C-alpha positions, 0 to 999 in steps of 0.5 A: 238288271239280268234277264232272269230278274224279269221273271220276278213280279213285285205286285203281290197278285202274281209275285211272292211264291209265284216268282220261284215257280216261274223261274224254275219252269223257265229254267227247265225249258231252257235246259231242254231247248237251250237258251239260244233256241228262243231267239227269233222264235214265235211264242204264245204265252197262254194265261200270261197274267202280267206277262213276266214269262213272255217278257223274259223270252222277248228279252231273249229275242223271241217274237211273243204274243201274250194271251189271257182270259182277263182283259185286266191282265192284258191291260197291265201287259200293255201298260208295261209294254205298249208294243206288246201283242195281246189276244184275249182268249177264254180257254174254256171256249173252243178257241182258234187262231189263224196262226201257228207258233214255234212254242206255246207256254201253258203254265198253271192253266188246265186246273183252272178251266172246265174244258181242259181236254178241248183246250189242250187239243187246241193248244197242240194244233197251234204249236210245234213245241208246248211247255205244259204244266198243271196240277194233277190228281194222285190216281193212275186211272182215268179219274177227274175231279172238278174244282168249284167255288174256290177263291184263290186270294185275288179275283185275277187268279183261279178259274174265270168261269168258276170251275176247274179240273184236277185230272190224272196223268193218264188222262193227259197223256192219253190226249198226247198219244191220241194226237200223236205228239212226242212228249217227255214228263219231267218229274225232277226234284229241281222243279219243286218249290213251296207248295208245288211238288213235281216228284210226287210218286203216290200213284194208286187206282181210284174206284169210281162208284157213280157217274156223278161229277166229283167236286173238290174245293181246291187242287191241293186237296190232300186226299186227291192231290198228286202234286204238279207235273211238267211236260215238254211236247213236240208236235211233228205234224 
């Protein structure tokens, strides 16, 4: 079995279309940092699910800690590798760890939590590098939608606390600028796969008519979805 095979999950909960999604996210990270970079590095995988990404980097010699907001997911990680380091983190809370990491992997989480700004700032505080991926809305001003009551096909997928967020690129990059980190967004076609478009370019202003929260039913709502975006962030602090 090659290292890459580790990213392919046979359980349909996180298999299927998620497999290509994982492979392309990981390959982009390797393109940027280099495959040899990961050996000996201290990595935290947030929202790890069954740990495929973390196990992959562990196979390259990294010291990996697995985190998820569901204990059931961490139990499965431990079933697969009893020596795995695991931490239960509900990222909708103001979480803090007494540790810092060379890299934090933050794939597909922000649109599944309500307090995404707080979570992203906490992530930045704990890492030298961050691989950050999320769905975004299609608007170029600071507008945010809340995703509520959507069922993602399995109880282990989607928001733990029933509310997600679909924010604009500008809201995310405002946080990067405020935190004074270096970042690059990769809108590359080679990231695209079934249902996930990264080179989506429809970027228009949205006029909000009230201060009320705007609810939508899913991140891929065709009227507001701007595809997905991928950043690699460097924290020099």
